[in-house]
C-alpha positions as CSV (number, residue, x, y, z in Angstrom):
1,X,-110.6,-122.1,184.9
2,X,-110.7,-121.0,188.4
3,X,-111.5,-117.1,187.1
4,X,-114.9,-116.4,188.5
5,X,-115.2,-115.8,185.6
6,X,-117.7,-117.5,182.4
7,X,-116.0,-117.2,180.1
8,X,-118.6,-119.0,177.7
9,X,-120.8,-116.1,178.3
10,X,-122.1,-114.0,175.7
11,X,-122.5,-109.9,176.7
12,X,-124.6,-107.4,175.2
13,X,-123.4,-104.5,173.8
14,X,-124.9,-102.8,176.4
15,X,-123.4,-104.6,178.9
16,X,-119.6,-104.2,177.1
17,X,-119.6,-101.8,177.4
18,X,-120.7,-100.9,181.2
19,X,-118.0,-103.6,181.5
20,X,-115.4,-101.6,180.3
21,X,-116.7,-97.7,181.2
22,X,-117.1,-96.8,177.6
23,X,-119.8,-95.6,176.0
24,X,-121.5,-97.6,173.1
25,X,-120.9,-96.5,170.5
26,X,-116.9,-96.9,171.4
27,X,-117.5,-100.7,171.8
28,X,-119.5,-100.3,168.1
29,X,-115.8,-98.1,166.7
30,X,-113.7,-101.1,167.9
31,X,-115.3,-103.5,167.2
32,X,-115.8,-101.7,163.9
33,X,-112.0,-101.9,163.6
34,X,-112.1,-105.1,164.2
35,X,-110.8,-105.2,168.1
36,X,-112.9,-106.9,169.6
37,X,-114.8,-109.5,167.4
38,X,-119.0,-110.2,167.8
39,X,-121.1,-113.5,166.9
40,X,-124.1,-113.1,165.7
41,X,-127.2,-114.3,167.0
42,X,-130.3,-113.4,164.5
43,X,-130.3,-109.2,163.8
44,X,-127.8,-108.7,167.3
45,X,-124.3,-109.2,167.7
46,X,-123.0,-110.7,171.4
47,X,-119.2,-110.2,173.0
48,X,-118.0,-113.1,174.9
49,X,-115.6,-112.9,177.6
50,X,-113.1,-114.8,176.5
51,X,-113.2,-112.4,173.8
52,X,-113.2,-109.2,176.2
53,X,-110.6,-111.4,177.8
54,X,-108.2,-111.6,175.2
55,X,-108.7,-108.1,174.6
56,X,-107.6,-106.5,177.4
57,X,-104.5,-109.1,177.3
58,X,-103.4,-108.0,174.1
59,X,-104.2,-104.0,174.7
60,X,-101.5,-104.4,177.7
61,X,-99.0,-101.5,176.5
62,X,-96.0,-101.0,178.1
63,X,-93.4,-98.7,178.0
64,X,-90.0,-99.7,175.9
65,X,-87.2,-97.8,178.2
66,X,-84.5,-99.3,176.7
67,X,-83.7,-96.4,174.3
68,X,-84.6,-93.3,177.0
69,X,-81.7,-90.9,176.8
70,X,-79.9,-90.5,180.1
71,X,-80.7,-88.1,182.3
72,X,-77.1,-87.2,183.1
73,X,-73.9,-88.2,180.7
74,X,-71.1,-90.6,182.6
75,X,-68.9,-87.3,181.9
76,X,-71.3,-84.9,185.0
77,X,-71.2,-88.3,186.8
78,X,-67.5,-88.5,186.9
79,X,-67.4,-84.2,187.8
80,X,-69.9,-84.6,190.0
81,X,-67.9,-86.9,192.0
82,X,-64.9,-85.3,191.3
83,X,-64.0,-87.9,189.3
84,X,-61.2,-86.3,186.9
85,X,-59.5,-88.7,185.0
86,X,-62.9,-90.4,182.5
87,X,-62.4,-93.1,180.3
88,X,-64.6,-93.9,177.6
89,X,-65.9,-97.0,177.3
90,X,-65.8,-98.2,181.3
91,X,-68.7,-99.2,183.2
92,X,-70.6,-97.3,185.3
93,X,-71.6,-98.9,187.5
94,X,-72.2,-98.1,191.2
95,X,-68.7,-101.0,192.5
96,X,-66.8,-98.6,189.7
97,X,-67.9,-95.3,191.0
98,X,-67.1,-96.3,194.9
99,X,-64.1,-97.0,194.3
100,X,-63.2,-94.4,191.7
101,X,-65.1,-91.4,194.6
102,X,-62.9,-93.8,197.0
103,X,-59.9,-93.3,195.2
104,X,-59.7,-88.9,194.9
105,X,-60.9,-89.1,198.2
C-alpha cells in the first residue's frame, strides 16, 4: 500500500504504548473499553498495526464551527462602517459592505 508500514505486523502492548506515547495502563484501558482491538495468542495480547491505523483515523476530532456565535453582530459591523440603514435579512458579504461604505462616504 506504499505506507512503509507492515500492516500485518502484530505489536506487543509495550511497543504499542511507546508508539502512541502513552502508558501501558492507558493503552490497556483503551483496549478494555473496546477502542483498540487485540488478537490473543496464547496468554498474550497483540495489537495489529492495522488496528492502530484504524484507531488513529477514527479518533481525529474536528471542531464544529457552524454552531459558533459570531464575535460581532451584523448591526455592530454596520455601525463600525458608518452604515446607518441596518437592513435585516441582507447578506453582509464583503462586496455588500464595500458598496454600502462607498455609498455612505
